[in-house]
N, C-alpha and C positions, 0 to 999 in steps of 0.2 A: 064464481068471478069475481066476488066483494073481496072472498079470501086472496085471492090471486092479487088483485090491486091493493090490500094492505101487504102483502108479501115485497110488492114493487115499491112502495111508498117507504117502507123499513130500510130496503136495500137503498134508495136514493139517500135518505137521511142517514145513512151510512158512510155512503160514500161522499156526502157533504163534509160530515164530520172529520171524516179521514184526508178530506182535502185541505180543510182549516187546520188539522192538526202538522200538516208537513209545509202548508204553504202560506201562515198567520198572515193576516191583514197588515202591512205595512213591514213586514220583513221583520228578519233577526239585526238586532242591534248589539255591540260592547259593552254600552250601558245605557239605561231605560231614559237616562232623563236626557241622552242625545236623541233618543227614539221621539220623546216626546217635543222637544226644537226643533228637530223635522219635520215633524208633523204639523206643527200649530204654525210654521213657515209655510207648509204645502196647502194645507185647508184651513186659512186664516176666516172664510167666509164663515163655516160651520160653527166657529167657536165664537164670531161675531155676534153671531144670532143666539147664541147662548147665553152672552154675558147680560143683555139686559134684565133679565128674571132675577127675581131673589132666591137664591139656593137655600141660606142659610139655616141650618135646623128643618130643611124640608125632609121627607122621606120621599126618595126617589127611587127609580128602578131604569136601569138603560137594559132593552133586551137587545141581543147580539151586541155583547161589551167588545169583541176579539180580545186583543190584547189590553184594554184597559184605559186608552189614551183619556176617554171622554171621561170616564171614573174618576179618573184619578185627579183631572182636571175640576171635575164639580166636585171632588171632596176637598180641594184648595178653597173651593169657593165654601165649604162648610156645609155641604150636602151630608145627609145621612143616606149612603148610597149603598144598594143592592146592584150587582151585575151578572149576569148570567148568559153564557154562550154553548151552542152544542159543541166545539172543541174542548176537550179537556188542557190539550198544549197552551191555547190562547187564555185561557181561564188561569193557570199556573205562572204565564205571562206577566197577565194584571196583577197576579198578587205580588210577583216577585218588583213589579213596577211601585206595589202601595207602599212594600217595605222600603224601598230603597228610597222613596221621596218622603218619606215618613207619614202616611196615611194610612196602615193598617187598622186603625182602630175605628176610622170612619168608614173601612170599605169593608162589605160582606159581597165574596163571590164565591158562584156554582156552576156546575154544570149542567146545562137543563134544554127543555126542546121549547122554541117560542111557541108551537102551538099547543104547548101543555104547561102552562105558567103554575108553579110549584109555590103557588100564592093564596091566601083567602080573597075572598070577594073584598071590594071596598077598603085596599089595604095602604096604597100611595099616592101623595098628592100630586106626583109629576112622573108622568114614564115618557122615557125619548127611547126613541130605536133608528138609527142612522147610517141607512145604506145595507139594511138586512133583510129587511120583509121580502124584499123581491128574489133573495135565495130561498125563501122556506115554499114546500111544496103547496101548502092550504095555506097563502097569503090572508084570505078573507078569515080563515080559522084564527090566525095569529093575532088578526085587528079585534076579533069579538074576545079573545082572551084577554087581552089588552083593556077594550071597555069594562070586563068582568073585574078585573082585579084594582080598577082605578076608583080612587074616592069619587063620590059626588060633589062637582064643580072642579075635579080635579082637572090637571091639562096634559095634554099631550103633544108632544114634537115629533114626528116621525120624518123619516128621507127615504124617498124613493127614487129609481129611476125614473126615467121621463121617456116615452117615446116621442118621436116625430121631431127629430132635432138629428143635426149632423153624426154628433157623436155616437147615437145608437144606432143610425142607418150603418155607421161604420164598425161598429158591435157585432151585428148581425149577420152583415157581410163574410168579417174576420171568422166569427163562428160555424157559418155555413162552411167558408174556406178549410176550417181547419177540420172539419169532418170527410172534406173531400179529399183533404191530404192523408186521414186515415183508413180510408175506403183502399186509397191507392198501393198502402203501406201494409195493410191488411192486420192494422192492429191500433189501438188505442192511443189519443194524448200523444201522438208525435210530436207536432208542434209545443206543447206542453213540456216535455222532457227536453227536449231542445233549449227551450228560453230558459228551464231551470239550470242546465247546467251551465249558463252563461250570467245567474243572478247569482252576487254576491251578497254577504253582510253589509250591513249601512249602506244600503244602495240607495241613491236619491231617485231613485224609478219606481220604490217601494214593490208593490206585487201586483200591481196593475194589468201586466201583460199576463203573469199566473192564472190571474183571475178569468182574465179575456178567455184564456186557452183551455183552463181546464176546471173551472168551478161548475158542479153536476145542472144548476139551476139557476138561472141568469133570465130576469122578465121585467119588462118595464111596461109605466102605463100611463093612458094621457091624463089630462088637468082633469076631462070630463069623469074619465071611470073613477078617478081616486073620488072626487064628490060622492060620488054614488057608492063605493066600498066605505068612507066614515060617514054614511048618512044617520046614523045612527048618534052619533056624535051632534054637539050642538056649537055657533059660534064657528064653523069650519071656515079655515084660509087657505090658501094654496100661494106660496110663492114660489118661482123659478131662478135657479141658481144656476151659473158658471157653467157655460157652453163645454169647456174643456180645452180648447184652443191654447190657453198658457201652457195646461200640463204636457203639451207634446212637447214641451223642450226640455224636460226630465226623463222623456225617453228615447226622442233625437235630439243627441246634444250641438248638433249642426243649426238647430234652430234659434240659438241663444243669440243671435246677433238681432233676432226679430222678437225678441223678448219683450218690448213694449208695444210693439204693434199687435202683436198677440194678446195682450194685457188689454189694449184698449177695443179688440174685438170682442174677446168676453164681456166686457163690460157693454159694452153697445147693444150687444145682441141677447143679452141674457135674461130677458123677460121671453122671447121668442124661441129661441135656440137651448135655453136651459137645458142641462143634463141632469140635473138633479132637481127635484121638487120636495117642498119641502110642508107638511101638511100642519099646522096648528090648530087646535080644538079643545074645546072643554066636555064633559060628560054631564 
């Protein structure tokens, strides 16, 4: 049974890496500068969250760096930063971005598994992971690995998807609907392939729908569950962000007339319905 479980886990990891190779987070762009500008405009709260900290000269790791937006953003702030991702294609794009933006000497990138981090214990001053660990098969194992390689008194900033809000209810429902469609057609990934055929480079919708219908693992946790998951850390705080109503404009252009209203709803309902939960803590 244990051998069979290990085989299943390896297959899930392979499918995950394959998915992000084909559908890199944020999509494909003509230039990396355009990609970064779009990302900064689309997810400003994530970067505003990072800005108050002193990054210059700090040894930093990003677990699940994707195409390297945060890696390159923090390199601009003077961080000595390592980034890793399970997707080889994403790591390659992150490296291209570092070269284009002139940060290649500050950035070190590698392909690796978040559940088996290839670093010695007590290595990093800060470790960040934004929107990644809920895609891992063993999320708790990844958190334990982060704890291991973090220096004493080192800080973490982790972002996970949060359950118990409208965006998660919609996400769960649509993924269930996708599995039903696959059953009717007798083959996997029917909706994923349909959306992929209509996805263009430099798309302001990013790859949200591709992730929704195609990523093998997608989990979410309550604030209470998160506090338990990070109980080995100290000074743990959890903040809820971005319910996601404004992002509907990127997917449904007809809602642009209501952009101001949707932004207000996001702001007012953030703590109650925030889809992202940001965990900050120290070792």
